C-alpha positions in Angstrom: 0.4 1.7 -4.2 -1.1 4.7 -5.9 -4.0 6.2 -3.5 -6.3 7.0 -6.3 -5.9 3.4 -7.7 -6.5 1.9 -4.3 -9.7 4.0 -4.0 -11.0 2.8 -7.3 -10.2 -0.8 -6.3 -12.2 -0.3 -3.2 -15.1 0.9 -5.3 -14.9 -2.0 -7.7 -14.9 -4.4 -4.7 -17.8 -2.6 -3.2 -19.8 -2.7 -6.5 -19.1 -6.5 -6.9 -20.1 -6.9 -3.3 -23.4 -5.0 -3.8 -24.2 -7.0 -6.8 -23.5 -10.1 -4.8 -21.2 -11.4 -7.5 -18.1 -13.6 -7.1 -14.9 -12.6 -8.7 -15.4 -15.4 -11.4 -19.0 -14.1 -12.2 -18.0 -10.4 -12.4 -14.9 -11.2 -14.5 -17.0 -13.3 -16.9 -19.4 -10.5 -17.2 -16.8 -7.9 -18.2 -14.7 -10.3 -20.4 -11.5 -10.5 -18.4 -9.9 -13.4 -16.5 -10.7 -13.8 -12.7 -6.9 -13.3 -12.2 -7.1 -9.9 -14.1 -10.1 -8.9 -12.2 -8.7 -9.9 -8.7 -5.6 -8.0 -9.6 -7.5 -4.7 -10.4 -9.9 -5.1 -7.4 -6.8 -5.5 -5.1 -5.3 -2.1 -6.2 -2.0 -3.6 -6.4 -1.7 -2.7 -10.3 -3.0 -0.1 -12.6 -6.6 -0.3 -13.6 -6.9 0.4 -17.3 -9.5 2.9 -18.5 -11.0 0.3 -20.9 -11.7 -2.0 -17.9 -13.4 0.8 -16.0 -15.6 1.6 -19.0 -16.5 -2.1 -19.4 -17.4 -2.3 -15.7 -19.6 1.0 -16.1 -21.4 -0.4 -19.1 -21.8 -3.9 -17.9 -23.2 -3.0 -14.5 -25.0 0.2 -15.2 -22.9 2.5 -13.1 -21.6 6.0 -14.0 -17.8 5.9 -14.7 -17.5 9.0 -12.6 -18.7 7.1 -9.5 -15.9 4.5 -10.1 -13.3 7.2 -10.7 -14.3 9.8 -8.0 -16.6 8.0 -5.7 -19.2 10.8 -6.5 -22.5 10.2 -8.2 -23.4 12.2 -11.1 -26.4 14.4 -10.3 -27.3 16.7 -13.2 -29.2 16.0 -16.4 -29.3 19.4 -17.9 -25.6 20.7 -18.1 -22.5 20.3 -16.2 -19.7 22.8 -16.3 -15.9 21.9 -15.5 -13.9 24.9 -15.1 -10.3 25.0 -16.2 -8.1 22.5 -14.3 -11.0 21.5 -11.9 -12.0 18.1 -13.4 -11.5 15.1 -11.3 -8.0 13.9 -11.9 -6.8 10.3 -12.1 -3.1 9.5 -12.4 -3.1 5.8 -13.6 0.7 5.7 -14.0 3.4 8.3 -14.2 3.1 8.2 -18.0 -0.8 9.0 -18.2 -2.9 11.4 -16.3 -6.7 11.8 -16.9 -8.9 14.7 -16.1 -12.6 13.9 -16.4 -14.8 16.7 -17.8 -18.2 15.4 -17.5 -18.1 13.5 -14.3 -21.1 15.4 -12.7 -23.5 14.7 -15.6 -25.7 11.9 -15.1 -26.3 9.5 -18.0 -23.6 11.0 -20.2 -23.4 9.4 -23.7 -19.8 10.2 -24.1 -16.8 10.4 -21.7 -14.6 13.5 -22.3 -11.2 13.7 -20.8 -8.1 15.8 -21.0 -5.1 13.2 -21.1 -1.5 14.1 -20.4 1.2 11.9 -21.7 4.7 12.2 -20.3 7.5 11.2 -22.7 9.2 7.9 -22.0 11.1 5.2 -23.8 8.6 2.4 -23.0 6.9 0.4 -25.8 3.4 1.7 -26.6 0.7 0.0 -24.3 -2.2 -1.1 -26.5 -5.7 -1.4 -25.2 -9.2 -1.7 -26.5 -12.6 -0.7 -25.2 -16.2 -0.8 -26.8 -17.2 2.1 -29.0 -15.4 4.8 -30.7 -12.9 7.6 -29.8 -12.1 11.2 -30.9 -8.7 12.7 -29.9 -7.6 16.3 -30.5 -4.0 17.2 -29.8 -3.9 20.3 -27.6 -0.2 20.4 -26.9 2.8 18.5 -28.2 3.2 15.5 -30.7 1.8 12.1 -30.2 2.5 8.8 -31.9 -0.6 6.7 -32.1 -0.8 3.1 -32.9 -4.1 1.9 -34.0 -4.5 -1.6 -35.3 -1.0 -1.8 -36.2 -0.9 1.6 -38.1 1.3 4.4 -36.7 -0.1 7.8 -37.0 1.7 11.0 -35.8 -0.5 13.8 -34.6 0.7 17.4 -34.0 -0.9 20.2 -32.1 -4.4 20.9 -33.6 -4.5 17.5 -35.3 -7.5 15.1 -34.6 -8.4 11.6 -35.1 -11.6 9.5 -34.9 -11.3 5.8 -34.7 -13.0 2.4 -33.7 -11.8 1.8 -30.2 -12.5 -1.8 -30.3 -9.2 -2.1 -32.4 -6.0 -2.2 -30.3 -4.8 1.3 -29.8 -2.2 3.3 -27.6 0.0 6.3 -27.8 3.1 7.9 -26.6 4.5 11.5 -26.5 7.3 12.3 -28.9 10.2 14.8 -29.1 10.9 14.4 -25.3 8.0 16.7 -24.5 4.7 16.2 -22.6 1.7 15.9 -24.8 -1.8 16.8 -24.0 -4.9 15.8 -25.9 -8.7 15.9 -25.6 -10.1 12.4 -25.7 -13.9 11.8 -26.1 -15.0 8.1 -25.8 -18.3 7.2 -27.2 
């Protein structure tokens, strides 16, 4: 089991316990099945970012607290120096680096996302809001609502993130992009 996933799972359990909710009640509030909620809370499987966003929005907690265990403290500005953002490795294919985890009440969630090349099908997910992606390195194939879009270094896309979307690195090279989720 990935240690970061295990720690996030423990925070999910602690939050549910603090709110005095059953698995069924919490699952209903965030729109997943009790089985899926239990799976995420156990730490035995990957926890999708869209699930963490839904938890944060539904229960009024900072996503940074779920990801890192640290509460956001500043409300004026927050600086993330190069390569110092909290890193989350959900799977070997996707690595996230948060860029605003110390800003309390952030209206957007910026991340640097690294995508390793693989031959797996694109995993699609959804989450509330909108998303902006800017490719920093490499080439990405994005599938958004059944549409394939290829983005090269310097290309960007803005889309409705309630539509199924996912991506993969092309040309057998790692890709990196800035993702801002609103």
